[in-house]
C-alpha positions in Angstrom: -68.9 134.0 30.7 -69.6 130.3 31.3 -66.3 129.4 29.5 -64.2 131.8 31.5 -65.0 130.5 35.0 -63.7 126.9 34.4 -60.6 128.4 32.8 -59.9 130.5 35.9 -60.5 127.6 38.2 -58.1 125.4 36.2 -55.5 128.1 36.1 -55.7 128.6 39.9 -55.3 124.9 40.5 -52.3 124.6 38.2 -50.5 127.6 39.5 -51.2 127.0 43.2 -50.0 123.3 43.1 -46.3 124.1 43.2 -44.1 122.4 45.8 -41.6 124.7 47.4 -38.2 122.9 47.2 -36.0 125.7 48.5 -36.9 128.6 50.6 -35.3 130.9 53.2 -36.2 128.4 56.0 -35.1 125.4 53.8 -31.7 126.2 52.2 -30.5 124.6 49.0 -28.7 121.2 49.4 -26.7 119.1 47.0 -29.7 116.9 46.3 -32.5 119.5 46.4 -33.0 119.7 42.6 -33.5 116.8 40.3 -31.8 117.0 36.9 -33.9 117.5 33.8 -36.9 118.7 35.8 -38.6 122.1 35.4 -38.4 124.6 38.3 -39.3 128.2 38.9 -36.3 129.8 40.5 -36.5 133.2 42.3 -33.3 135.0 43.1 -32.4 137.7 45.6 -32.4 140.4 42.8 -35.7 139.5 42.5 -35.6 137.8 39.1 -37.7 134.8 38.3 -36.6 132.0 36.0 -38.7 129.1 34.7 -36.0 126.6 33.7 -35.1 123.0 33.2 -32.1 122.1 35.3 -29.3 120.5 33.2 -26.5 120.2 35.8 -25.3 121.7 39.0 -22.0 122.0 40.9 -21.1 123.3 44.3 -21.6 127.0 43.4 -23.9 127.2 40.3 -26.9 125.7 38.6 -26.8 125.3 34.8 -30.2 125.3 33.2 -32.1 126.3 30.0 -35.2 128.3 29.7 -38.2 127.7 27.4 -36.6 129.5 24.5 -33.6 127.2 24.8 -31.1 129.8 26.1 -28.6 128.6 28.7 -29.1 130.2 32.2 -26.4 130.1 34.9 -27.6 130.9 38.4 -25.3 131.2 41.5 -26.6 129.0 44.3 -25.8 131.8 46.8 -28.3 134.1 44.9 -31.3 131.8 45.1 -34.1 132.8 47.4 -36.8 130.3 46.5 -37.3 127.3 44.1 -40.7 125.8 43.3 -41.5 122.7 41.4 -44.8 122.1 39.7 -46.6 119.2 41.4 -48.7 117.7 38.6 -50.0 114.8 40.8 -51.5 117.2 43.3 -53.0 119.2 40.4 -54.7 116.1 39.0 -55.9 114.9 42.4 -57.3 118.3 43.4 -58.8 118.8 39.9 
């Protein structure tokens, strides 16, 4: 039991320290996403993708998931994008 509590606290800190880059109130812009950074993208379908952004154009985002498969997401389908903020995680921890 003593080992579970620190694990739960650490998990909450890591999962709660995500910066919302794109939302309904903050639409996606050309410079919203940094290349080669990891993001959690939620679409309108509602599917969730944890990906690394490789490139983007005016209509689509090209990324790869943890398995290495290429994922193509239409920008018009994106509801929310979150980026893990490690600095905040370390400071809060």
